[in-house]
N, C-alpha and C positions, 0 to 999 in steps of 0.2 A: 458628828456621828457618835452613836453609843458604842459601848464595848461589844455588845452582841453583834452589831453590824460589822464592826472591824474583824471580829472573830470569824464571821461567816465569809467575809472577803478573803481572809488568810486561808481558811479551809478550802474555799473554792480554788484559790491559786495553787494550793498543794495538790488537789485532785487533778487539775489541768496539767500540772507538771508531770505527775505520775502517768497520766494518759498519754502525753507526748512521748515520754520515755518508753513506755510499753509499745506504742505504735512504731517508733523508730527501731526498737529491738525486734519486733515481729517482721518488719519490712526487711531488715538485715538478714534475718534467718531465712526468709522467703527467697531473697536474692542468692544466698549461698546454696540453698537447695536447688534452685533453678540452674545455677552454674554447674552444680554437680550432675544434674540430669543431662545437661548439654554435653558435658565431658563424657559421660557414659554413652550417650547417643553417638558421639564421634568415635569413641573406642569401638563400639559395636559395628559401625560402618567399616572401620579399619579391619576388624576381625573378619567381617564378611569378605573383604578383599583378600585377606590372608588365606581363608578357606578356599576361595576361588583359585588362588595361585597353587595351593596344595593339591587340589583335585585336577588341575590342568596338566596334561602330558608335557614332558620336557620338550618334545618336538614342536609343541605349540606355544612355547614360551612360559610354561608353568614350572612347578616344582616336581611333578611326577611323584606324588605321595611323599613330599618332603617340604618343610618350610624353609630349608636352607636356601639362601639366595634371594629371599623376599625382603623387600625394604619398604619403608613408608613412602607414600607419594610426597613429593617435595611441597605441594600446596597444603598438606596436612601436618607438616612439622610444626608450624605456628599458625594458629587460627585466631579469630576474634575471641574465641572462648578460652584458649590457652595453648599449651604446647603438648606434643606427643612425642614419645621416643620408644624405641624397642629396648627393653631391658635385657631380654635373653631370647635367643633363637636356637631351638633344638630342631632335630629333624621331624619330631612328632608334635611339637608345641611351640608357641610364641607367647611371650609376655609383653604386653603393651602398657606403658605408664602414661596416663594423661594428667597433666597438671594445669589447673585453672589459674586465671590471673586475678582472682579474688582472694584476699587474706581472710582466713577463718578466725584465728586467734594469734596474737603476737606476730610471728613471721611464718606461721603455718598456712599453706595455701590448700585449696581444694585439690585432692589427689585421689586418683582412681587407678586400680590395677586390673587389667583384663587378661585372663589366660585363655588362649585359643588352642583347641585341638581340632583334629579332623572332623569331629562330630559335635563339639560343644563350645560354648562361649561362657566363661565364668567371670563375673565381675566382683571385685572386692573394693569397698570404700576404705581408703587409708585415712583421709582427712575429709 
């Protein structure tokens, strides 16, 4: 083989290596975003349960316009997506933290904080 052919083979291999690296990187980012979306979805479901508890009268097993006494359902503490826990419970708001089981960078995992009030659900992406 001539030098030109060897050079073309080397350049081709470099281009293929870069394409494989970029593909793996894009897939990893897609997987992280997908996991984050699933955690947000689960937190929103928990937030809806909390609002339902808040608006239900005490006589019917609810909070009677208070989040005090509400807890996460046991089946939602650990899911296939990650774990959820109550960070803070006030009478007028609840903070739910969802932590995914995918590592973003180093030891940081996907983490989302959802603040629930009687009339709103606000989500903040931590990682």
